[in-house]
C-alpha positions as CSV (number, residue, x, y, z in Angstrom):
1,M,-6.3,44.9,-81.2
2,S,-5.3,41.3,-81.8
3,K,-4.8,42.1,-85.6
4,L,-2.4,44.9,-84.5
5,I,-0.4,42.5,-82.3
6,V,-0.3,39.8,-85.0
7,G,0.8,42.4,-87.6
8,F,3.5,43.8,-85.2
9,T,4.7,40.2,-84.5
10,A,4.8,39.4,-88.2
11,T,6.8,42.6,-88.8
12,L,9.3,41.7,-86.1
13,L,9.7,38.1,-87.5
14,A,10.2,39.4,-91.0
15,S,12.8,41.9,-89.9
16,G,14.7,39.3,-88.0
17,L,14.2,41.1,-84.7
18,L,12.0,38.3,-83.2
19,G,13.4,34.8,-83.0
20,S,11.2,31.7,-83.7
21,S,10.9,31.1,-80.0
22,G,9.3,34.5,-79.5
23,Q,12.4,36.2,-78.0
24,L,13.6,39.6,-79.2
25,V,16.8,39.2,-81.1
26,Q,19.7,41.7,-80.7
27,P,20.2,43.3,-84.1
28,P,23.7,42.9,-85.5
29,T,25.9,45.9,-84.9
30,I,28.8,47.2,-87.0
31,N,32.0,47.9,-85.1
32,N,32.5,51.6,-85.7
33,T,36.2,51.2,-84.6
34,I,36.9,48.8,-87.4
35,I,35.3,51.2,-89.9
36,T,37.2,54.2,-88.5
37,Q,40.5,52.3,-88.7
38,A,39.8,51.2,-92.3
39,N,39.1,54.8,-93.2
40,E,42.2,56.0,-91.5
41,Q,44.3,53.4,-93.3
42,T,42.8,54.6,-96.6
43,L,43.6,58.2,-95.8
44,I,47.2,57.3,-94.7
45,Q,47.7,55.7,-98.1
46,Q,46.1,58.7,-99.9
47,N,48.4,60.9,-97.9
48,R,51.4,58.9,-99.1
49,D,50.2,59.3,-102.7
50,L,49.9,63.0,-102.2
51,L,53.3,63.2,-100.7
52,V,54.8,61.4,-103.7
53,K,52.9,63.6,-106.1
54,N,53.8,66.8,-104.2
55,G,57.5,65.7,-104.0
56,Q,57.6,65.1,-107.8
57,T,56.0,68.5,-108.5
58,A,58.6,70.1,-106.2
59,K,61.4,68.3,-108.0
60,N,60.0,69.6,-111.3
61,I,60.0,73.1,-109.8
62,A,63.5,72.7,-108.5
63,A,64.7,71.7,-111.9
64,K,63.1,74.8,-113.5
65,V,64.6,77.2,-111.0
66,G,68.0,75.5,-110.8
67,A,67.7,74.3,-107.2
68,A,69.2,71.1,-106.0
69,A,66.8,68.2,-105.4
70,S,68.1,65.2,-103.7
71,K,67.6,61.8,-105.2
72,D,66.6,60.1,-102.0
73,A,65.9,56.4,-102.0
74,A,62.3,55.3,-101.6
75,P,61.3,55.3,-98.0
76,S,60.8,52.0,-96.4
77,G,59.4,50.5,-93.2
78,S,56.5,48.6,-91.9
79,N,54.8,51.6,-90.2
80,P,52.9,53.6,-92.9
81,L,53.0,56.8,-90.8
82,Q,56.8,56.5,-90.4
83,V,57.1,56.0,-94.2
84,N,55.0,59.1,-94.7
85,Q,57.3,61.0,-92.3
86,Q,60.3,60.1,-94.4
87,L,58.5,61.5,-97.4
88,I,57.6,64.7,-95.6
89,L,61.2,65.2,-94.6
90,Q,62.4,64.5,-98.2
91,N,59.9,67.0,-99.5
92,R,61.0,69.5,-96.9
93,A,64.6,69.3,-98.1
94,I,63.4,70.0,-101.7
95,F,61.2,72.9,-100.6
96,T,64.1,74.4,-98.6
97,S,66.4,74.1,-101.6
98,I,63.8,75.9,-103.8
99,A,63.2,78.6,-101.2
100,T,67.0,79.2,-100.9
101,K,67.4,79.4,-104.6
102,V,64.6,81.9,-105.2
103,G,65.7,84.0,-102.2
104,A,62.7,83.3,-100.0
105,T,63.2,83.5,-96.3
106,V,63.0,79.9,-95.0
107,P,61.0,80.1,-91.8
108,S,62.2,78.3,-88.7
109,V,60.1,75.2,-88.6
110,A,60.1,72.3,-86.2
111,G,61.8,69.0,-87.0
112,P,60.6,65.5,-86.1
113,G,59.8,64.9,-82.5
114,S,59.2,61.7,-80.5
115,G,55.5,61.8,-80.0
116,D,52.6,60.2,-81.8
117,L,53.5,59.9,-85.5
118,A,50.3,61.3,-86.9
119,T,50.7,64.4,-84.6
120,E,54.4,64.7,-85.5
121,N,53.6,64.4,-89.2
122,H,51.0,67.1,-88.7
123,K,53.6,69.5,-87.2
124,L,56.1,68.7,-90.0
125,L,53.4,69.4,-92.6
126,L,52.5,72.7,-91.0
127,G,56.2,73.6,-91.4
128,N,56.3,72.5,-95.0
129,R,53.2,74.6,-95.7
130,Q,55.1,77.6,-94.3
131,I,58.0,77.0,-96.6
132,V,55.8,76.5,-99.7
133,R,53.9,79.7,-98.9
134,A,57.2,81.6,-98.5
135,I,58.3,80.4,-101.9
136,A,55.0,81.5,-103.4
137,E,55.2,84.9,-101.8
138,K,58.7,85.4,-103.1
139,L,57.7,84.5,-106.6
140,G,54.6,86.7,-106.5
141,V,52.2,83.8,-106.6
142,K,48.9,84.7,-105.0
143,L,47.6,81.8,-102.9
144,P,44.2,81.5,-101.3
145,A,43.9,81.3,-97.5
146,P,44.9,77.9,-96.2
147,P,42.0,75.5,-95.8
148,E,40.4,75.0,-92.4
149,L,41.6,71.9,-90.7
150,S,39.2,69.6,-89.0
151,G,38.7,65.9,-88.2
152,S,41.3,63.4,-87.0
153,M,45.0,64.2,-87.3
154,V,45.3,62.0,-90.4
155,Q,42.3,63.9,-92.0
156,K,44.0,67.2,-91.1
157,N,47.2,66.0,-92.7
158,N,45.3,65.1,-95.8
159,T,43.8,68.6,-96.0
160,L,47.3,70.1,-95.6
161,L,48.7,67.9,-98.3
162,Q,45.9,68.8,-100.7
163,G,46.5,72.5,-99.9
164,N,50.2,72.2,-100.5
165,G,49.5,70.4,-103.8
166,K,47.4,73.3,-105.0
167,A,50.1,75.8,-103.9
168,L,52.8,73.8,-105.6
169,A,50.6,73.7,-108.8
170,A,50.4,77.5,-108.7
171,I,54.1,77.8,-108.2
172,A,54.8,75.3,-111.0
173,A,52.6,77.3,-113.4
174,K,54.5,80.5,-112.5
175,V,57.9,78.9,-113.3
176,G,56.8,76.7,-116.2
177,A,57.2,73.4,-114.4
178,T,55.1,70.3,-114.8
179,V,52.6,69.3,-112.1
180,A,52.9,65.6,-111.3
181,K,49.9,63.5,-112.0
């Protein structure tokens, strides 16, 4: 029995769970909030990259179909979600121009609100998805069902942006436009 106790004590010492004075030591913990925030910041940046890519693909489509595409200045600001919202609205203007040019019915979609930016961006992206799907339908482009949304609002936005990117790529292929890299 004493060998078991000695072995157990040696294991605790080796693992750092038992201090030299014989007291059990609290193992270090990782702050999950910090990890979650870092992951969210990474996703917000990835969302911005997708917004820029989708916007460029939309401009390429607009050029092919003869729709006006505004040459908006690069969005600015210190809040990344607010910058993303500016990009979402710029893309919406291009999507609406394309839809009008090809004769697609532009659905009535919500504009920006005054709530939490991630939630407001989500609502705007849902509206953008409706416009992109209306363009695809009018052009006879068959799109798969939209992806299921899960996770945080920023994760849902990422899923929406990836889905819109795929839809825009299919539309670009139909009209002979280049998909942005």
